[in-house]
N, C-alpha and C positions, 0 to 999 in steps of 0.2 A: 545479457546483462540486466537489461530492462526486466526480463521476467524474474529474477533473483530478488529485484526491488520490489516488485509487486508480490512475490512470494513472502518477502519481510513485511509488507503490509497486511497479508492475510494473516500472518502470525501475530503482529500488533494487534490486529483487531480481535483476536481469540484471547490475546492476554488482557485486553481491556474488560473482559467479563470477570477477570479475578481481582480487578484493582478496585478499591472503594471509589464509588464515582464522585465526583467532583474534587479529588484530592490532588496533589500538586502533581502525583506520578502519573494519574489519570490525564491531566491537562496535556502533561510534557508528551506521553505516550500518543495522545491522539493528535496533536500538533505533528509529530514525526510522520504518522501516518498520513495526515493531510500533506505533508510537503512530499512524501514518496509518491501519493497520488500525481502531483503536478512533474515530477522528475522522471517517471518511468516512461511516459510518453515522448518526453523530450528526447531521453535517451536513444529509445528505438528508432525516432526519427533521424537523429544526428548520425547514429552508427549504421543506418540503413538496414535495420534487423525488424523491421515490422512484420508481423505474423498473424494469421488468424489465430493460432493458439493463446498468443500473447494478447490479443483483443479479448478474447472469452476469458483468460485469466483475470484482466483486469476489469472486465465486467463482474466478475465473481467478487473479486477484492472489494469494489465499490460498493456492491450489494451487502456483503458482510461488514463493511464499516458503517 
C-alpha cells in the first residue's frame, strides 16, 4: 500500500511538469504530493511493510518532487 502511495507521488511529480507553474492546479497537486510524502512512511510502519525497495522508491520520489 505504501509503495502505491509513493508511485502516485512519482506520477504527480511528473504531471507537475505539464501544469502551468503557480496556477491553482499546480498548488493543489504539489500539496497532494507533499501529503503523500508524509503518509507513505506512516502507512509502511503501521502495517509493518517496510522494505528496502520501498525505501529506494521513496528516495526516487523525493528526488523527482
